[in-house]
N, C-alpha and C positions, 0 to 999 in steps of 0.2 A: 503497498500500499503505499504510494507517494505520500510525501510527507510536507503541508502544508504549512511554507516557512514564513510567507506572510503573517498569517494568522497568527505563528505562534508568536512571530516578533512584538506584533501587535498588539496582541495580550500581555504582552511580559510589558514593551514600553509603557503601554497604557495606565497601568496597575502601578509602576515607578517612576512615572517620568520626572519629578522632582530629582530622584535619588541619578536615573539615567542625564540627567542634562549636569546634576552635580559632578558625578565622575568623572564621565569622559569632554564636559565643556565648562570649566568653572570660571572663566570670564564669565561668559553667558550668564551663569546659574547668579553672578552676582547682581546682574541688571532686569533679571523677571523676579516679579511679583507673585509669586506660586498662591498668593488668597486670590487669584482672581485665574483660574484654569479651567476649564473647561472644553469637549472632546466631541469634533464638529462631526457629522455623519461622513459614509462614504462618498466618494468624491470619481464616478466613474464617465473618464474619456476616451472617444474613439479615434485612433488614427486613418482617417480615411484613408490616405495614401497605402499603408500598407496593411489593410484593414483587419486590423489587431485591437481591441477593449485594454484598457489599462487599468487597473484600480489601486489610487493612492492610498496608502498604509496606514499613515497618523497625518491628521490635522487636528493642533490644538490652538484655543485661542485664548489669550491670556495680555497680560499687561508689565509694560516695565517699569519699571520704580520712581515715582516723582512724573510718570508721562501718566493721560489719561488718555489718550489713545489706546483702542486694540493692538496687538501684532498678534500675527499666526504662525504657528512653528509645523513647519510641512518632515515630517521623518520619513524618510522611503529605506524601507528594508531591498539590500538587492543580492540574492542566493544565488546567482550564479554570474559569470563572465559577459558579457554586454559590450562589443568597445560604441555602439551609440550613447550609452547611459547619460552621460553629461547631458547631449541633446534632450533627451527626454526630460529629465528633469528642468531644465529649460523651459520646455513647453510647459509640463506642469506647474512652473512658476507663472507664466504668461495667461494660463487659462486659471489661476486662483486668483491671482492679483487683478483680474480682468474681472472675473464673478467677485470677489470681498471687498476690492478697494480698499483695502488694510495691508500695510507691510507685511512681506512673508520670511520666513528665517526658513530657508532649504539644510535641510541634512538629511547625507546620503551614509548608508549604515554598510558597508562590506561583508557580508559570511561568509563567503564559500571558502572551502578549504585552502585553496592557493594563494600563494604570496604574488602580488601584483605590485605595480607602481600604477595608483588608480589616477585619473583626472578629476581636477577638483573645479574644471572650466570647461568653460564652452562658449569659444572665441569664434567672430564672423569679420574676416577683412580680406580687403582686397588689395591689389599691388597699388591702387590712389589711394586709400584710406579703412582706418581702422572704423569699422562697423559697431562692434557688440563683444563684449566682456561681461559673460556671467559668472557671477563663482558662486560655488555652493559648501558649507560646512561637512567635512568627512570624518568617516572612524572605518579603519581595515583593521578588524580587530583578529585577525590570524597574524598583525604584525605585534600584536602585545604579547609581552610575557607574562604568563598566568599568575605566574609566581610575586609579579610585584603588585595583586590585587588580592593578595590572600589573609593580608591583615586588613583588609577593609571592610568594617561592619555595613558591607550597602548590598542588597540584595540582589539590585543588577549582577555587580561586578561576581554573585555567588554564581548565578547563573549562565552568563556569559562566558567565563572562566571554560566552557565545551566547545566555545567557538574559537578560542584562541589559541598560541601559538605551543604546543605542547608536542612532544616526542610518543612515540607507542610507546614507551617502556615507562611514560610519566602517567601513564594511564590511572592508573592502584593510587599512587599517588595526590594526583589529581583528582578524584573523586573523594579521597580521603578527606582535601584539604576544603573540599567543596561541605562537607558534610560537617567539619569542622564549622563552619561560617554558620551553617542552619541552627546549628546549637548556640552559637552566641547572640546570635539574633534573636530569639524567641518570637516569630511571628508566631503569627497565629495561624492555624493549621490549612485553613484555606489559601492564604499565601505561600505557607511551604509547598503546598503539592503542587502549586502552580512552578514552584522554583524547582523543584523535583525532576516533575513530569518534563519541563524544559532541558533540564541539565542529562537525564534519561534520555531523551531523545537523539541525542546527537553523543553521547557519550554511553553505550550499553556493554558494562562489564563482560567477558565470557565467564562462566561458571569458575574454573579454576583463575580467575584474575578477584572474583567476588571471594573465592576462599582467602586469597593472599592477604584484601584488603581487611578481611574480618582477621586475620593473624596479625596484623600490622597496630590494627586499634585495639588488640587485648592486649599488646606490651606496651602501649601507649602509657603515659605516667603522669597524666594530666587527666586534672579532675573532669575534665568532656570524656573520660572513658565510657564513661557509664553510658552518659547521655546519647552518646554517638552511637555504641551497639546497639540501644534501645530506638536508637531511630534504624538502624537497619533491619532489626525485626519485625519493627510497626510496617517498613514498608515490603518488606518479603510477604509477611502475613497479604497486606491490599494485595498485590501482586497477584497469590493464589487464590484470594475468595474474586479479583477481576476476573481467571481462568476458570473457575469453578464456572461463575454466573457466564461467562462468556461459553463455556463447554456446553452448560444445560440449555440455553440459548436454541445453541446449534443442532443438539439431539431435537429438540422440541420442532424446530424448523425443518427438519430429515421426518420428524413426525407426521407433521402438519402436511408438508407437500406430495408426501408417498397415500396420506387419506384421499390427498386432491383426487391423484392421477388412479385411486384407482375410483373416482365418480362420487366421491360423498359431497354432500350442500357444505358450506361453509356455516350452517344452521348448526347442521349433525357433529361438524368437526368439532365447533365449539362446544357444545356440550358434551360431546364426551373428552373433552381434554381441559375444562373448566377455566377454560379461556373466553374472551370476547370475541364478537365478530368481528370488532377493529382489529384482533390483535391478530387473530386469522389469516385477515386480509394481508397485513403487515408483512408475514409471514412470507405469505405467498407472492406478492408482489415483490420482495427481497430475494430474487435467486440467486 
């Protein structure tokens, strides 16, 4: 199943917007008044020439300190290499400016696994003159050394360790430090699940690596040892429960579809399986 990278990043940054700006754009953070933050609805733009539709990832309306007017922060996650991306950022900027008539702060987050020197500008010039020099803020995650962030009690830092520059041999240590960060931050369960789910999407340890992780945590001498172990056990139990639920759902789906193939009506299937007719219909539709 393909990963919806844009949705994951949008949910993460929308939940921890101020933490994201504070961590990666500290000078910008000093100027934004975070008492005034609202998230705008998604914008869908059509590229008539290419015949493609693009959805803007995240739009945040806010204020600058000491100023009355509103500004819009546009954050775009780019999960794949696209040479024309700077041009697309300029098109987004132009259309957003045209619609909202407010200053736009454009930010691009490059989250793919390769290391490149990404452009942060779109220029248009001729031999006889310079027409356009559009620039945007950038964050290239793979260029970030994950060890520089493990002392940050910042939820964005914890989640995005999974997309930073680490080697295969560092995967176990990476997850151990991620868990230690979760324990230190003492987040509520919903936010903790969001961070854990994001991290696990991009860093899934093998069974052997998980065993190594548990051994290393057991040997820790810090006061976090028991809390980290509890966290590991808690999420292992939740994964098992999700697996059981999915297994039961797939089993029931097979039974319902078999009964339907034998010519049984939806009403009869519902009465024999203790499902509602709507649930039976959904199982039959999800083939």
